Structure formats: C-alpha cells, structure tokens
C-alpha positions, -999 to +999 in steps of 0.1 A: +537+333-243+515+322-272+519+288-287+543+290-317+525+286-350+550+260-363+568+234-343+606+233-344+602+199-362+582+216-390+607+244-393+636+218-394+617+200-422+614+232-442+652+240-437+663+206-447+640+207-478+655+239-488+691+231-481+688+198-500+688+221-532+654+206-546+636+238-545+643+274-540+628+298-512+594+303-529+590+267-542+597+255-507+574+280-491+545+269-514+551+233-507+549+237-470+521+266-471+543+293-455+556+327-463+590+328-484+603+350-457+597+323-430+619+299-453+648+325-453+644+334-415+644+297-404+675+289-426+695+317-415+685+309-378+696+273-384+728+283-401+739+305-371+724+285-342+716+251-354+684+234-341+684+258-311+677+285-335+643+270-345+629+268-311+606+295-295+626+327-287+630+347-257+604+378-257+622+398-230+659+411-235+680+428-210+690+464-215+726+454-218+719+428-244+700+455-265+730+478-263+753+448-275+730+443-305+729+479-314+766+484-312+772+453-333+749+467-360+769+499-360+804+486-358+798+455-379+776+474-403+748+446-401+713+448-417+683+443-394+680+408-408+716+398-401+715+412-365+683+394-358+699+361-371+732+367-354+715+373-321+687+349-324+661+376-320+624+368-324+619+397-349+640+420-371+617+449-361+632+447-325+666+458-340+650+487-356+633+499-326+665+496-305+685+514-330+661+542-333+660+548-295+698+546-296+700+572-323+675+595-306+687+592-269+721+574-270+729+544-247+713+560-218+679+561-237+682+524-246+690+516-209+660+534-197+637+522-225+601+515-214+587+480-224+552+470-233+522+492-234+519+524-214+497+525-184+462+541-188 
C-alpha cells in the first residue's frame, strides 16, 4: 500500500480547526493547502469513527461486506458519500461500483466480482 499523502495527525488538525468554527470548509482547505472535499470527508469520517476514521483504510473488502454496504444503501437510502462515511471506506466510488454490479447481476454478481486488473 502506498504511503498516505496526509498523516492522521494532519487530518486531525484539519478536523479540529474546522470544528472549532473559526472557518468554513473552503477557508480551512485553503489554510491547510488541501481540497475542500478532503475537509468534508475527514470531518465526516471523524464524526462516524473518531480518530480511527482518519487512519489509512483497508483496500480489500470481503464479498459479504460489499453486500452489507449495498443493502444498507438501498434500504436506508444512503448517498455514496454517506455510505462511505458510515462504513469507513477508502473511497466513495467503491460504493458506486458495488451498487452497479449488484443492480446488473444481483447478489451473486457481487459475490463473484473480479478484483484488480484482468490478466493479459
């Protein structure tokens, strides 16, 4: 796994600054030299999971876990952003991919989903 671009300490400093109410998302992002979406994502991760939500994420998820996430998105009417935050996922796009596979091939398709690049 590649070294994270920002340390958990930096992320926590960003979250604490934003939650102090001194600045909004954009001003906080400008102050720390990061994207506004990073501020939003880190704050939400901290709100759901505390300091653990700011550490490096798992890059491999079990088929059963993917199915739990997809079913929660459908039953709880979660957005991709909400699901990623609730389940502490590394990226929102994962939820979209899993949901697309589920909608195309059902639970069986999700359980048999190929990971990574195809063989040459």
